[in-house]
DRENGU-193802 format. One record per residue (C-alpha): residue in one letter; x, y negated, z negated. Coordinates in steps of 0.25 Angstrom, whole numbers, plus 2048, in hexadecimal, padded with zeros to 3 digits. Layout:
<pts>
aXYZ
...
</pts>
This chain:
<pts>
m6DEECE12E
d6E2ED5121
r6EDECB11B
m6F7ED0111
a6F8EC110C
d6E9EC2107
r6ECECE0FE
m6FAEC90F8
d6FCEC70EA
t702EBA0E9
a706EBA0DB
p714EBE0DE
l715EB30E8
r70FEA90DD
a71AEAE0D3
r725EAD0DE
w721E9E0E2
r721E9A0D3
a730EA10D2
t734E9B0DF
t730E8C0DB
a736E8D0CE
a743E920D4
a742E860DE
g742E7C0D2
a733E790D1
a730E710C5
g72BE790B9
d71FE710B7
r719E730C4
d710E7F0C7
p714E860D4
g707E8F0D3
p6FEE850DB
y709E840E6
a709E930E7
d6FAE940E8
r6FAE890F4
l705E910FB
l700E9E0F9
a6F2E990FE
a6F9E9310A
w700EA010E
a6F3EA810C
e6EBE9F116
p6E1EA7120
q6E8EA312D
r6F5EAB129
r6F8EB912D
y707EB912C
h70BEAD125
t704EB2118
t707EB310A
a70DEC110E
h717EBA117
l71BEB010C
a71DEBC102
d725EC310D
v72EEB710F
l730EB6100
a734EC40FF
r73FEC210B
i744EB6104
d747EBF0F8
v750EC7101
l756EBB107
a757EB20FB
a766EB40F8
h769EAE106
a762EA1103
a768E950FC
d75BE910F6
p752E9D0F5
a747E960ED
a746E8C0F9
v745E97103
e73AE9D0FA
l732E910FA
a734E8F109
a72EE9D10A
w721E98103
f720E8C10B
h724E90118
d716E9411D
a70EE8E113
v707E8511E
y704E8F129
r6FAE8C135
p6FDE96141
d6F8E8B14B
r702E80145
s710E7D147
e713E7513B
n711E80130
e720E8012C
e720E7112B
r714E70123
s719E7C11A
a725E74117
a71EE67114
l715E6F10A
a722E74103
e727E66103
r71BE610FC
a719E6D0F2
l727E6F0ED
p72AE620E8
e71DE630E0
l723E6F0D9
g72FE670D5
i738E6E0E0
d743E640E3
a744E5D0F1
a750E650F6
r74AE720F4
t73CE6D0F9
a744E68106
e74BE76107
v73EE7D107
a737E74111
r743E7611A
l742E85119
v733E8511C
r736E7D129
l741E8612D
t736E9112F
v732E8A13C
t73EE8F142
h744E99139
d752E9413E
p75AE91131
a768E8A133
p774E92131
g777E92122
d768E8E11E
t767E9A115
n759E9510F
g754E9411D
e75AEA2121
a754EA9115
l746EA2118
c746EA5127
d74BEB3125
a740EB611B
d735EB0124
l739EB8130
a73CEC5129
v72EECA12D
l734ECC13B
a73CED7136
g731EDF130
a72DEEE133
p725EF0140
d718EF0139
a71BEE4130
y720EDC13C
a713EE0144
a70BEDB138
y713ECE138
v710ECC148
g701ED0146
a700EC513A
v707EBB143
r6FDEBE14F
a6F2EBD145
e6F6EAF141
y6F6EAA14F
g6E9EB1152
f6E4EA4159
v6EFEA5164
p6ECEAC170
e6F3EB9172
d6FCEB617E
a700EA9177
f704EB016B
r70BEBB172
t713EB017A
g717EA816D
r71AEB4165
a724EB916F
a72BEAC170
v72DEAD162
l732EBB162
r73BEB816E
q741EAC166
l743EB4159
l74AEBF161
g753EB5168
l758EB015B
p766EB5157
r762EB7149
l754EB8143
f759EB9135
r764EB112F
t766EB7121
p76FEC3120
y764ECB11B
g75AEC7126
a765ECA131
a768ED812B
h75AEDC128
w74FED5130
e756ED113D
a756EDE144
p748EE2140
a743ED4144
r748ED4151
r743EE2154
n735EDD150
l735ED1158
a73AED9164
a72FEE2162
e724ED8162
l72AED016D
a729EDD176
e71BEDF171
l717ED1175
a71DED3183
e712EDD185
p705ED918B
a6FBED3180
t6EFEDC17C
g6E7ED1176
p6DEEC717D
g6EAEBE181
t6E2EB2184
g6E8EA4185
p6F5E9F18C
a703EA2187
t709E9617F
d716E8F17D
p71CE97171
a724E8B16C
t716E85169
d70DE91167
p70AE93158
a70AEA215A
a719EA115F
r71DE9D150
e722EA8147
</pts>
């Protein structure tokens, strides 16, 4: 599968990492470059098809749009860097391990304990994408992460295909069951997006995309479809 992440010029991301760590209070005598190297290597791991360097860049670009909403934009940006830094599609502890990575790395850069704790909290929040009312940092990060749902139809189709490719080890029937459960859960939420911008610009197209995908999943599968359906609460394919 051709992967955009393999062709990306990471120089802009490296420059952004350096600027973000400086804004977050990194010590001037600590070189952030090796940390960028390790994070970008993680984001480019071969098992990834959607959770790639391109996804990281997209989330950061959306954070730029939402930055004025956040109480601590630097913490939100750092959380974006770490939120899928550990990613194995067959594991359920990715967010916890990613948060723990932030808790180790950021103090080494001289970033203070309070901001480090906030970054880790935000990373863990991406398990549910359900920030509490008034959690403006969480709202900005979660909206930026979920904005892919509001893409144009061709971009949304590419996203769906990339997610399916990441879960290529899951039988078709099980994947469809788990994915449909996710879509119904999302469509049942009173609001997908919590920031004013997200509500105004992303809510309606995201719901159209989700409903269209759910209708497509209701049609008979054309693939091999071997294997039993699984519980969407535990099937990794059911995770966004």
